[in-house]
N, C-alpha and C positions, 0 to 999 in steps of 0.2 A: 921389159919390164925390168929395172933393176930390186935393187935391194930395198932403199928410201921410200917410190914410188910402192912397191908391195907393205913399207910399212904402215907410210903415211893413209894408204890406201884401206887397208885395217884396224888405224888406229881411228880412222873417218867411217867405218862403217861398224863399231865398237862403241862412237858414243852417241851414232844417230838410234840402235836396237838401245841402251841402253835409253835413251832420252823418253823412245817409244816406249818402252814398258814404265818407267814414271807416270808420264798420262797417263797413261793405257787406268794402270790400276787411279791417279788419283777421282779418275774421272768417274772409275767405274762402282767407287764410293764411294765415290760426291754422288752418283746415282741414289745408290742403294741406301745410305744412309742421311743424305743430307745435311752433313757432317760436315765445314771446310776446315776445321783439325783435321779432321779425320782424315778426309782426306785427302789435307797435307801429308801427312806419315804417309798416310797409304804411299801417295807419289814417289817417295824418299823407301819408303820399302821397295819401292816400283822397280829403284836405280841400281837398288845392288841383285835384279833377279841376275841380267847382261852376264856381271864380273863372274858369277856360282857360277851358271851353266858357263861359263868359257873355262871355267876348273876344274867342273866332273869330263869336258873333254880332252883338258891337257892331260889333265892325273888317267886318264882310257887311255892314250896315244903313244907314254908315255913306256918304251924297251919294257920287257919282260926278259925277266933273269931269268937266264933252262941252267937249273945245269945239274 
């Protein structure tokens, strides 16, 4: 697997996880509150869950400076 294939795979997986998070949050909000606008806003918020988790993992994976 070359670098481009890996990058495309990561990009697709990231987008799939982001959309799944948005759908999960929107569905859960609608079932709980029965308000479409609130469910829509929860879905938009759910789209940002995957990027936030990725930022945490990247921050944890950075090299540690020891001196």
